[in-house]
C-alpha positions as CSV (number, residue, x, y, z in Angstrom):
1,M,-0.7,0.2,-9.8
2,R,-3.2,-2.6,-9.2
3,L,-6.6,-2.1,-10.8
4,P,-9.0,-4.7,-9.4
5,R,-9.3,-5.4,-5.7
6,I,-6.9,-8.1,-4.5
7,L,-8.8,-10.9,-2.7
8,F,-6.7,-12.9,-0.4
9,C,-7.4,-16.5,-1.3
10,S,-7.2,-17.7,2.3
11,V,-10.0,-15.2,3.1
12,L,-12.1,-16.3,0.2
13,A,-11.7,-20.0,1.0
14,S,-12.5,-19.6,4.7
15,A,-15.5,-17.4,4.0
16,A,-16.9,-19.7,1.3
17,V,-16.4,-22.9,3.2
18,G,-17.9,-21.2,6.3
19,Q,-21.2,-21.0,4.6
20,N,-21.5,-24.8,4.5
21,L,-20.2,-25.6,8.0
22,P,-22.7,-26.0,10.9
23,W,-20.3,-24.2,13.3
24,A,-19.7,-21.2,11.2
25,G,-21.9,-18.2,10.5
26,P,-21.8,-14.7,9.1
27,D,-21.0,-13.3,12.6
28,N,-18.3,-15.7,13.5
29,P,-14.9,-14.1,12.6
30,S,-11.7,-16.1,12.9
31,I,-8.8,-15.2,15.1
32,L,-5.6,-13.7,13.7
33,S,-3.4,-16.6,14.6
34,R,-5.2,-18.5,11.8
35,G,-3.9,-16.1,9.2
36,E,-6.3,-13.7,7.5
37,S,-9.4,-13.2,9.6
38,R,-12.7,-14.3,8.2
39,P,-14.9,-11.3,7.2
40,G,-18.1,-10.9,9.2
41,R,-20.1,-11.1,5.9
42,I,-19.1,-12.0,2.4
43,G,-20.5,-8.7,1.0
44,N,-19.7,-8.1,-2.7
45,L,-16.9,-10.7,-3.0
46,P,-17.2,-12.4,-6.4
47,T,-18.5,-16.0,-6.5
48,A,-16.9,-16.6,-9.9
49,F,-13.6,-15.7,-11.5
50,R,-13.1,-12.4,-13.2
51,G,-10.3,-11.6,-15.5
52,Y,-8.8,-8.3,-16.6
53,A,-6.1,-6.7,-18.8
54,S,-4.9,-3.2,-19.0
55,L,-2.4,-1.0,-20.8
56,S,-1.1,2.2,-19.2
57,G,1.5,4.8,-19.9
58,G,3.1,7.4,-17.6
59,Y,6.1,8.7,-15.8
60,E,8.1,7.0,-13.0
61,G,11.1,7.9,-10.8
62,G,13.1,6.5,-8.0
63,L,13.8,3.0,-9.5
64,R,17.1,1.8,-8.0
65,G,18.8,-1.5,-8.8
66,A,21.6,-3.2,-6.8
67,V,24.3,-1.5,-8.9
68,T,26.5,1.6,-8.6
69,D,28.2,4.1,-10.9
70,A,31.9,4.6,-11.5
71,L,32.2,6.5,-8.2
72,G,30.5,3.8,-6.2
73,R,27.2,5.7,-5.7
74,P,23.7,4.1,-6.2
75,V,22.0,5.0,-9.5
76,D,18.4,6.0,-9.7
77,F,16.3,5.9,-12.9
78,E,13.6,8.4,-13.9
79,G,11.7,8.5,-17.1
80,A,8.6,7.6,-19.1
81,G,7.4,4.0,-19.5
82,A,4.5,1.7,-20.3
83,V,2.9,-0.9,-18.0
84,A,0.6,-3.8,-19.0
85,H,-1.4,-5.4,-16.2
86,F,-3.3,-8.6,-16.4
87,G,-4.8,-11.2,-14.1
88,A,-7.8,-13.1,-12.7
89,Y,-9.3,-13.3,-9.2
90,G,-12.3,-14.9,-7.5
91,Y,-13.4,-18.2,-6.0
92,R,-15.7,-21.1,-6.7
93,A,-17.4,-23.0,-3.9
94,G,-18.9,-26.5,-3.9
95,K,-20.8,-28.5,-1.3
96,H,-17.7,-29.6,0.6
97,N,-14.8,-27.6,-0.9
98,V,-13.8,-24.2,-2.3
99,V,-11.0,-23.0,-4.5
100,G,-9.8,-19.4,-4.4
101,L,-7.4,-17.9,-7.0
102,D,-5.7,-14.5,-7.2
103,Y,-3.2,-14.1,-10.1
104,R,-1.8,-10.8,-11.2
105,G,1.0,-9.8,-13.4
106,Q,2.5,-6.7,-14.9
107,F,5.0,-6.1,-17.7
108,R,7.1,-3.0,-17.4
109,H,8.9,-1.3,-20.3
110,Y,11.1,1.8,-20.1
111,P,12.5,2.9,-23.5
112,D,15.4,4.8,-21.9
113,N,16.6,2.1,-19.5
114,R,16.0,-1.5,-20.4
115,Y,17.6,-2.8,-17.2
116,Y,14.3,-2.3,-15.4
117,N,12.1,-3.9,-18.1
118,G,10.6,-7.2,-17.0
119,L,7.6,-9.3,-16.1
120,D,6.3,-9.4,-12.5
121,Q,3.9,-12.1,-11.5
122,H,2.1,-13.1,-8.2
123,L,0.0,-16.1,-7.6
124,S,-2.1,-17.1,-4.6
125,L,-4.0,-20.3,-4.6
126,A,-6.2,-21.7,-1.8
127,Y,-8.1,-24.9,-1.4
128,N,-10.3,-25.8,1.6
129,H,-12.1,-29.2,1.9
130,R,-14.5,-30.4,4.6
131,L,-13.2,-34.0,5.3
132,T,-15.9,-34.7,7.8
133,P,-18.7,-32.6,9.4
134,R,-16.1,-31.4,11.9
135,V,-12.7,-31.6,10.2
136,E,-11.6,-29.1,7.6
137,F,-8.4,-29.3,5.5
138,F,-6.8,-26.2,4.2
139,L,-3.9,-25.6,1.7
140,N,-2.5,-22.2,0.6
141,Q,0.1,-21.9,-2.1
142,G,1.9,-18.7,-3.0
143,G,4.6,-17.6,-5.4
144,A,6.0,-14.4,-6.9
145,I,8.6,-13.2,-9.4
146,Y,9.1,-9.5,-9.3
147,G,11.7,-6.9,-10.1
148,S,9.9,-4.0,-8.4
149,G,7.7,-3.6,-5.4
150,F,6.7,-0.1,-6.2
151,G,3.6,1.2,-4.5
152,G,3.3,-1.6,-1.9
153,T,0.4,-3.1,-3.8
154,W,2.1,-6.5,-4.0
155,Y,1.0,-8.3,-0.9
156,P,3.2,-10.7,1.0
157,V,3.5,-14.2,-0.5
158,V,2.1,-15.9,2.7
159,A,-1.4,-15.9,4.2
160,D,-0.3,-15.4,7.9
161,P,1.2,-11.8,8.3
162,L,2.9,-12.7,11.6
163,F,5.3,-15.0,9.7
164,G,6.7,-11.9,8.0
165,I,7.9,-13.7,4.8
166,A,8.7,-12.1,1.4
167,N,7.1,-8.7,1.4
168,P,7.8,-7.1,-2.0
169,A,6.8,-3.7,-0.8
170,S,9.7,-3.6,1.6
171,E,12.6,-4.4,-0.8
172,I,15.4,-1.8,-0.7
173,F,16.4,-2.4,-4.3
174,D,14.5,-3.0,-7.5
175,N,16.1,-6.4,-8.0
176,R,14.7,-9.6,-9.6
177,T,13.4,-11.8,-6.7
178,Y,11.8,-15.2,-6.7
179,A,9.7,-16.4,-3.7
180,V,7.6,-19.6,-3.1
181,T,5.7,-20.6,0.0
182,S,3.4,-23.4,0.9
183,M,1.1,-23.7,4.0
184,G,-1.3,-26.5,4.9
185,G,-3.1,-28.0,7.9
186,L,-6.3,-29.2,9.6
187,T,-8.9,-27.5,11.7
188,F,-11.0,-29.7,14.1
189,H,-14.3,-28.3,15.4
190,K,-14.9,-30.1,18.7
191,S,-18.2,-28.3,19.1
192,N,-20.0,-25.2,17.8
193,R,-17.8,-23.1,20.2
194,L,-14.4,-24.9,20.5
195,S,-12.0,-25.6,17.7
196,F,-8.3,-26.5,17.2
197,S,-6.1,-25.9,14.3
198,M,-2.6,-26.9,13.3
199,G,-0.4,-26.6,10.2
200,G,3.0,-26.4,8.7
201,N,4.7,-24.3,6.1
202,G,7.9,-24.0,4.0
203,F,9.3,-21.2,1.9
204,L,12.3,-20.0,-0.1
205,V,13.4,-16.6,-1.5
206,R,16.1,-16.0,-4.0
207,R,17.4,-12.7,-5.3
208,R,19.3,-12.2,-8.6
209,S,22.0,-10.0,-7.1
210,Q,24.8,-11.9,-5.2
211,A,25.0,-8.9,-2.9
212,L,21.6,-9.7,-1.5
213,A,20.8,-12.6,0.7
214,G,18.2,-15.3,-0.1
215,V,16.5,-17.4,2.6
216,N,15.1,-20.9,3.1
217,G,12.8,-21.8,5.9
218,Y,10.1,-24.0,7.4
219,G,7.9,-23.9,10.5
220,G,4.6,-24.8,12.0
221,S,1.7,-23.3,14.0
222,G,-1.1,-24.3,16.3
223,N,-4.0,-22.6,18.0
224,V,-7.2,-23.0,20.0
225,A,-10.2,-20.8,19.5
226,Y,-13.3,-20.5,21.6
227,R,-16.5,-18.8,20.4
228,L,-18.0,-16.8,23.2
229,N,-21.1,-16.0,21.3
230,R,-22.2,-15.2,17.7
231,R,-19.9,-12.2,17.5
232,N,-17.0,-12.8,19.8
233,T,-14.1,-15.3,19.6
234,I,-11.0,-15.7,21.8
235,G,-8.0,-17.9,21.2
236,V,-4.3,-18.6,21.9
237,G,-1.7,-19.4,19.3
238,Y,1.8,-20.6,18.9
239,R,4.2,-20.3,15.8
240,Y,7.6,-21.7,15.2
241,L,9.8,-20.7,12.3
242,H,13.3,-21.8,11.3
243,F,15.1,-20.1,8.5
244,Y,18.7,-19.8,7.3
245,F,20.5,-17.7,4.7
246,P,22.6,-19.5,2.1
247,R,26.2,-18.6,1.5
248,G,26.9,-18.4,5.3
249,F,24.8,-15.4,6.3
250,G,23.5,-17.3,9.4
251,L,20.3,-18.9,10.8
252,T,17.4,-18.1,13.1
253,D,15.0,-20.1,15.3
254,K,11.9,-18.0,16.1
255,H,9.2,-18.9,18.6
256,M,6.0,-16.8,19.0
257,A,3.1,-17.1,21.4
258,S,0.0,-14.9,21.2
259,L,-3.5,-14.3,22.7
260,D,-6.2,-13.5,20.1
261,Y,-9.6,-11.8,20.1
262,S,-12.0,-11.1,17.3
263,V,-15.4,-9.5,17.2
264,A,-18.0,-8.8,14.5
265,L,-18.7,-5.1,15.4
266,S,-21.7,-5.0,13.0
267,R,-22.9,-6.6,9.8
268,F,-20.3,-4.5,8.0
269,W,-17.3,-4.4,10.3
270,T,-15.0,-7.0,11.9
271,L,-12.1,-6.4,14.3
272,G,-9.2,-8.8,15.1
273,L,-6.5,-8.3,17.8
274,S,-3.4,-10.3,18.6
275,A,-0.8,-9.7,21.3
276,G,2.1,-11.8,22.4
277,T,5.9,-12.3,22.6
278,Y,8.7,-13.8,20.6
279,R,12.0,-15.5,21.3
280,A,14.5,-15.3,18.5
281,E,17.8,-17.3,18.6
282,V,20.2,-16.0,16.0
283,E,23.5,-17.5,14.9
284,R,25.8,-15.8,12.4
285,L,29.4,-15.3,11.4
286,V,31.1,-12.0,12.4
287,R,34.4,-10.4,11.8
288,V,36.4,-9.6,15.0
289,P,39.8,-7.9,15.6
290,V,42.8,-10.1,16.4
291,D,45.1,-9.3,19.3
292,P,48.2,-7.3,18.0
293,V,50.6,-10.0,19.3
294,V,48.7,-12.8,17.5
295,A,48.3,-10.5,14.4
296,A,52.1,-10.1,14.2
297,I,52.5,-13.9,14.0
298,I,49.6,-14.9,11.6
299,G,49.8,-11.8,9.5
300,R,46.0,-11.0,9.9
301,V,44.4,-8.2,11.8
302,S,40.9,-9.8,11.9
303,A,39.3,-13.2,12.1
304,I,35.8,-14.8,11.6
305,E,34.0,-16.3,14.5
306,A,30.5,-17.6,15.3
307,D,28.2,-15.2,17.2
308,H,25.1,-16.4,19.1
309,S,22.4,-14.2,20.5
310,V,18.9,-14.5,22.0
311,T,16.4,-11.7,21.9
312,Y,12.9,-11.3,23.3
313,G,10.2,-8.8,22.4
314,P,6.5,-8.1,21.7
315,I,4.6,-9.2,18.7
316,G,1.0,-8.5,17.7
317,G,-1.5,-7.3,15.2
318,L,-4.7,-5.4,14.6
319,S,-7.0,-5.9,11.6
320,L,-10.1,-3.8,11.1
321,K,-12.2,-4.7,8.0
322,G,-15.4,-3.4,6.6
323,T,-17.3,-4.3,3.4
324,S,-20.6,-3.6,1.8
325,R,-22.1,-3.6,-1.7
326,R,-20.7,-0.1,-2.4
327,W,-17.4,0.1,-0.5
328,S,-14.7,-1.8,1.2
329,A,-12.2,-0.6,3.8
330,E,-9.3,-2.1,5.7
331,A,-6.7,-1.0,8.3
332,N,-4.1,-3.2,9.8
333,Y,-0.9,-3.2,11.7
334,F,1.5,-6.1,12.5
335,R,4.7,-6.5,14.4
336,T,6.8,-9.7,14.1
337,V,10.3,-11.0,13.4
338,S,11.1,-11.3,9.7
339,P,13.9,-12.9,7.6
340,G,14.5,-9.4,6.2
341,N,14.7,-8.0,2.7
342,G,18.1,-9.2,1.5
343,V,20.1,-6.3,3.1
344,Y,18.5,-6.5,6.6
345,L,18.6,-10.1,7.8
346,T,16.8,-11.3,10.9
347,S,14.9,-8.2,12.0
348,R,11.9,-6.9,13.9
349,F,9.4,-6.0,11.3
350,D,6.6,-3.5,11.6
351,S,4.0,-3.1,8.8
352,G,0.7,-1.2,8.4
353,Q,-1.7,-0.3,5.7
354,V,-4.9,1.5,5.1
355,T,-7.1,1.0,2.1
356,Y,-10.5,2.3,1.0
357,S,-12.4,1.6,-2.2
358,Y,-15.8,3.1,-3.1
359,T,-17.9,1.7,-5.9
360,G,-21.2,3.4,-5.0
361,L,-21.2,5.7,-8.0
362,R,-22.8,4.6,-11.2
363,R,-19.7,4.4,-13.3
364,W,-16.8,5.5,-11.0
365,N,-14.7,3.7,-8.5
366,I,-12.3,5.7,-6.3
367,G,-9.6,4.1,-4.1
368,V,-6.9,5.3,-1.7
369,Y,-4.0,3.2,-0.3
370,G,-1.4,4.0,2.3
371,V,1.4,1.8,3.6
372,Y,4.2,1.8,6.1
373,S,7.0,-0.8,6.8
374,G,10.1,-0.8,9.0
375,Y,13.0,-3.1,9.8
376,S,15.1,-3.0,12.9
377,A,18.0,-5.5,12.6
378,L,18.4,-7.9,15.5
379,A,22.0,-9.0,14.8
380,Q,23.4,-6.3,12.5
381,D,24.7,-2.8,13.3
382,L,22.3,-1.0,11.0
383,G,20.0,1.9,11.5
384,R,16.2,1.4,11.3
385,Y,14.9,1.2,7.8
386,Q,11.5,2.8,7.0
387,S,9.3,3.0,4.0
388,Y,6.0,4.9,3.7
389,G,3.8,6.3,1.0
390,A,0.4,6.4,-0.6
391,H,-1.6,5.8,-3.8
392,L,-4.7,7.4,-5.2
393,G,-6.6,5.7,-8.1
394,T,-9.7,6.2,-10.1
395,N,-11.6,3.9,-12.4
396,Y,-14.3,4.9,-14.9
397,R,-16.5,2.3,-16.6
398,V,-17.1,3.2,-20.2
399,N,-19.2,0.2,-20.8
400,S,-19.6,-3.4,-19.5
401,W,-16.1,-4.4,-20.6
402,L,-14.0,-1.2,-21.1
403,H,-12.6,1.0,-18.2
404,F,-10.5,4.1,-18.1
405,T,-8.1,4.1,-15.1
406,T,-5.6,6.5,-13.5
407,S,-3.2,6.2,-10.6
408,V,-0.7,8.4,-8.8
409,G,1.6,7.4,-5.9
410,A,4.7,8.6,-4.0
411,Y,6.9,6.8,-1.5
412,R,10.0,7.5,0.6
413,D,12.6,5.1,1.9
414,K,15.2,6.0,4.5
415,I,17.6,4.5,7.0
416,D,18.0,6.3,10.4
417,G,21.5,7.6,11.0
418,S,22.5,7.1,7.3
419,P,22.5,9.4,4.3
420,F,20.5,6.7,2.4
421,H,17.2,7.8,1.2
422,R,15.1,7.2,-1.9
423,D,12.0,9.0,-3.2
424,R,9.8,7.0,-5.6
425,F,6.8,8.3,-7.6
426,R,4.6,7.0,-10.4
427,A,1.8,8.5,-12.4
428,L,-0.1,6.3,-14.9
429,A,-3.2,6.5,-17.1
430,G,-4.7,3.9,-19.4
431,I,-7.5,1.5,-20.3
432,T,-8.6,-1.8,-18.8
433,I,-10.7,-4.6,-20.4
434,S,-12.7,-6.6,-17.9
435,P,-16.3,-8.0,-18.4
436,G,-18.7,-7.0,-15.7
437,E,-21.7,-4.8,-14.9
438,T,-20.0,-2.9,-12.0
439,P,-16.8,-0.7,-12.0
440,L,-13.6,-2.6,-11.1
441,S,-12.8,-2.2,-7.4
442,L,-9.4,-0.6,-6.8
443,W,-6.8,-2.2,-4.4
């Protein structure tokens, strides 16, 4: 459950800096190959930081660690628990720079099973600086420590969704995971219409269980955008990502090229589209059978050898966003190649989400959230993994600092062609403390 609306720091920084740049305007959305698209208007985004803290109690089921019982079967946990949420979000803009922050944490306590107790934290920090009237520097830092990705409300730890790095919502097991990513670069605006951008990134992911793979990686990206008019922008982008799995799981080199288009449909709505292709070169170690004659001599029926494969396929994305003083909505879908989730290694990754939050009532805020993700392994003999579900939440403002909140959600995970499946659910109710004259925005 995530009570206030999560504001991607890269969006905030781009939007705020855009107010001061001569080439930017409220109807000039950015293309998807530059990460999160710039909203058509800032709407009700906060111009200062807002903190919050909450305490909730409820019932939860479907938690599953990377452990088995005496018969080798996975063990699920179901029971009552308490969750404390806390964090801060917002941005502050100056004449030439802007800083955006999104920090959120939750402490989970289950009296009947302390294995799943723990503190989850997620930090996104963005900094944009206008070096000259036409050159802009950007830096995005992300980090997360989490033991559960329940509900899908923990966003990926990277601003660009087509990199497909560290998505807590798609973890198969509720296992302690550590993820860090850094992305920075420059944008050069040659004119009011034409701009160039380039940057680099690095990341690492570690998981507590030795049965699950961690990953290290680095890469870069570049794109060109041309503003057709006040509302329409087109572009072309390229991304490169190299990542490898410690302890001999293999490595991958990924190249992606895309065409991009964005449009401000109205003063409330913006649409971003991206379509392209990828080339993934995967190297890994595989076990192969040994010829019976050789096996009789060396005493082994199998051996390890290096496997090399190259795959091609489509990538792309769609992002539709709307915002006003009383509501915000977003629908997006992305397909890319991902380092996986610790069980699935290099995989084709599909993700989509729909969110809607309404704050038009005097004291109430109502929000809904739906999410889908799927992995198709490129170099493993595994069925397609899919996860989908939804959340419904309400927030009632008792006074300017006290709120009553409720949330209920259910998710299902499954692997095609396998008996594996997991049903997760959570129902929580509690109070939140956060100074402000309007209800907290959900999601």
